[in-house]
C-alpha positions in Angstrom: 0.0 0.0 0.2 2.9 2.4 0.7 4.2 1.8 -2.8 1.1 2.5 -4.2 0.9 5.9 -2.2 4.5 6.5 -3.2 3.6 5.7 -7.1 0.6 7.7 -6.9 2.5 10.8 -5.8 4.5 10.6 -9.2 1.7 10.0 -11.2 2.7 6.5 -12.0 -0.5 4.6 -11.5 -2.6 7.4 -13.7 0.3 7.5 -16.7 0.3 3.4 -16.4 -3.5 3.2 -16.5 -3.8 5.5 -19.3 -1.0 4.2 -21.6 -2.5 0.8 -21.1 -6.0 2.0 -22.3 -4.4 3.8 -24.9 -2.5 0.8 -26.0 -5.4 -1.5 -26.3 -7.6 1.2 -28.5 -4.6 1.6 -30.5 -3.7 -2.4 -30.8 -7.5 -3.0 -31.6 -7.8 -0.4 -34.2 -4.5 -1.8 -35.9 -5.6 -5.3 -35.4 -8.7 -4.9 -37.6 -7.6 -1.9 -40.1 -4.0 -2.8 -41.0 -1.9 -5.7 -42.4 0.7 -6.5 -40.2 3.5 -6.9 -42.5 2.5 -3.7 -43.9 2.4 -2.0 -40.6 5.6 -3.5 -39.4 7.7 -2.1 -42.7 6.3 1.4 -41.8 7.4 1.3 -37.9 11.0 0.1 -39.5 10.8 3.1 -41.8 9.7 5.7 -39.1 12.1 4.1 -36.3 15.1 6.3 -36.9 12.8 9.4 -36.7 11.7 7.9 -33.7 15.3 7.3 -32.5 16.1 11.3 -33.0 12.9 12.7 -31.5 13.4 10.5 -28.3 16.9 11.6 -28.1 15.9 15.0 -27.9 13.5 14.8 -25.8 16.1 12.8 -23.3 18.6 15.6 -23.8 15.9 18.1 -22.8 14.6 16.1 -19.7 18.4 15.8 -18.5 18.8 19.3 -19.1 16.0 20.3 -16.7 17.2 17.9 -14.4 20.7 19.8 -14.2 18.8 22.8 -14.1 17.0 21.8 -11.2 20.3 20.8 -9.4 22.0 23.9 -10.2 19.5 26.4 -9.1 19.8 26.3 -5.1 18.7 29.5 -4.0 15.6 30.3 -5.8 12.8 31.4 -4.3 10.8 28.7 -6.2 13.0 25.6 -5.4 12.9 27.0 -1.7 9.2 27.0 -1.9 9.1 23.6 -3.2 11.4 22.0 -0.8 9.6 23.7 2.0 6.5 22.0 0.8 8.0 18.6 0.0 7.4 18.8 -3.7 10.9 19.1 -5.0 11.6 15.3 -4.4 8.4 14.6 -6.4 9.2 16.8 -9.3 13.0 15.1 -9.6 11.1 11.5 -9.4 8.9 12.6 -12.2 11.6 13.9 -14.5 14.1 11.2 -13.6 11.3 8.3 -14.3 10.6 10.4 -17.8 14.3 9.9 -18.2 14.3 6.2 -17.7 11.0 5.6 -20.2 12.9 7.7 -23.2 16.0 6.0 -22.6 14.1 2.5 -22.6 12.2 3.7 -25.7 15.7 4.4 -27.3 17.2 1.2 -26.5 14.5 -0.8 -27.6 14.1 1.0 -30.9 17.8 0.9 -31.5 17.9 -2.8 -30.8 14.8 -3.7 -33.3 16.7 -1.7 -35.6 19.8 -3.6 -35.2 18.2 -7.0 -35.5 16.0 -6.0 -38.1 13.1 -7.5 -36.5 10.0 -8.2 -38.0 8.3 -9.4 -35.1 4.9 -7.7 -34.3 4.8 -8.2 -30.9 8.2 -6.7 -30.1 7.0 -3.7 -32.1 3.9 -3.7 -30.4 5.6 -3.5 -26.9 7.6 -0.7 -28.6 4.5 1.0 -28.9 3.5 0.3 -25.7 6.4 2.1 -24.2 6.3 4.9 -26.5 2.7 5.6 -25.3 3.6 5.4 -21.7 6.8 7.6 -22.3 4.7 10.4 -24.0 2.0 10.3 -21.0 5.2 10.6 -18.7 6.6 13.6 -20.3 2.8 15.2 -20.1 3.2 14.3 -16.6 6.3 16.5 -16.3 4.4 19.4 -17.9 1.5 18.7 -15.1 4.0 18.8 -12.3 5.7 21.9 -13.8 2.2 23.7 -13.8 1.6 22.7 -10.2 4.6 24.1 -9.5 4.1 27.4 -11.1 0.9 27.4 -9.3 2.4 26.7 -5.9 4.9 29.2 -6.1 2.8 32.2 -7.2 
């Protein structure tokens, strides 16, 4: 129960639930609308673009974390530390970095081995949906911090 509360503070529960529902909807749509072989070929073609996008997102997230660590005496950081939100902010950003890194690794692996396995690509799609939701959680946390600091 304690782990669930801790996960809920950093929006993991809602992110995983949303990602799972979105993934099921996309999977059902793809299953009934597309030929799997054609779809895999399209995934392979856009995977290099996905690598660039996720590498950029990871770079921005790491930069944001670095900025949070270097700005020590800002009134916003002091307010966050007093309210206990600073740790949650770091957890959300670091977990978003992990998710972006996982997507980068899995995409690179699938490109290198030239996999045509539909289920591997669908697993990647699930992690991409989860990663996108994680990035939006970062935006939500930032919005909340701005509201607290004003």
